[in-house]
Structure formats: structure tokens, C-alpha cells
C-alpha positions in Angstrom: 120.0 -152.3 37.6 123.3 -150.6 36.5 121.3 -147.5 35.6 119.8 -147.3 39.1 123.3 -147.6 40.6 124.6 -144.7 38.5 121.6 -142.6 39.6 122.3 -143.4 43.2 125.9 -142.5 42.9 125.1 -139.2 41.1 122.6 -138.3 43.9 125.1 -139.3 46.6 127.9 -137.2 45.0 125.5 -134.2 44.6 124.4 -134.4 48.2 128.0 -134.8 49.4 129.2 -131.9 47.2 126.3 -129.7 48.4 127.2 -130.5 52.0 130.9 -129.7 51.4 130.0 -126.4 49.7 127.7 -125.5 52.6 130.4 -126.5 55.1 133.0 -124.3 53.3 130.5 -121.4 53.3 129.8 -121.7 57.0 133.6 -121.9 57.8 134.2 -118.7 55.8 131.4 -116.9 57.7 132.9 -118.1 61.0 136.4 -116.9 60.0 135.0 -113.5 59.1 133.3 -113.3 62.5 136.4 -114.3 64.3 138.4 -111.7 62.3 136.0 -109.0 63.2 136.1 -110.0 66.9 139.9 -110.0 66.8 140.0 -106.7 65.1 137.6 -105.2 67.6 139.6 -106.5 70.6 142.9 -105.2 69.0 141.3 -101.8 68.7 140.3 -101.9 72.3 143.8 -102.9 73.4 145.4 -100.1 71.2 143.0 -97.5 72.6 143.9 -98.6 76.2 147.6 -98.5 75.4 147.2 -95.0 73.9 145.4 -93.8 76.9 148.2 -95.2 79.2 150.8 -93.5 77.1 149.0 -90.2 77.2 148.8 -90.4 81.0 152.5 -91.2 81.3 153.4 -88.4 79.0 151.3 -85.9 80.9 152.8 -87.0 84.2 156.3 -86.8 82.9 155.6 -83.3 81.4 154.4 -82.2 84.8 157.5 -83.6 86.5 159.8 -81.9 84.0 158.1 -78.5 84.6 158.4 -79.0 88.4 162.1 -79.8 88.1 162.6 -76.8 85.8 160.9 -74.5 88.4 163.1 -76.1 91.2 166.2 -75.4 89.0 165.1 -71.8 88.5 164.7 -71.3 92.2 168.1 -72.8 92.9 169.6 -70.5 90.3 168.0 -67.5 92.0 169.5 -68.6 95.3 173.0 -69.0 93.7 172.7 -65.6 92.0 171.7 -64.0 95.3 174.6 -65.6 97.1 177.1 -64.5 94.4 175.8 -60.9 94.5 176.0 -60.8 98.3 179.5 -62.3 98.4 180.7 -60.4 95.4 180.3 -57.0 96.9 
């Protein structure tokens, strides 16, 4: 009888260790999938933020050029006024 008990214990430990190994394997696959999903989502967020930054930069550049043109027009008016009053 003791021999049968040893065999049952060995079989039970083999089954339990196989189950634990399979469980660890499945958890590692799940973690890899989650990491890939997270990485993909992060890439989408970064691309969206880059696009927003590019749009903001473009708008600010346009505004700067508009303001520069307005300043040049104001300078022309000032020069004209100085030349008229200077004579």
C-alpha cells in the first residue's frame, strides 16, 4: 500500500506542477498582449499629441507673420508722418 501512495503523490505533484507551468505560460502570454496593446495605445496618443502640436505651431506662425505685417504697415505710416512733418 505505501508504494501506491507514493505513486499517487508523484502523479498528483506532476499534475499540479504541469498546471502551474501552464498557468505561468498563459499569464506571460497575457502580459505580452497587454504590453502590446498598451504600446499601441501610447503610440496613438503620441501621434495625436504631435498632430495637435503641429497645428498649434502652424497657427502661431501664421499669427506671428500677421503681426509682423501689421508692424511693417505701422512703420510705413510712421515714416510717412515723419517725412511729411519733417519738411
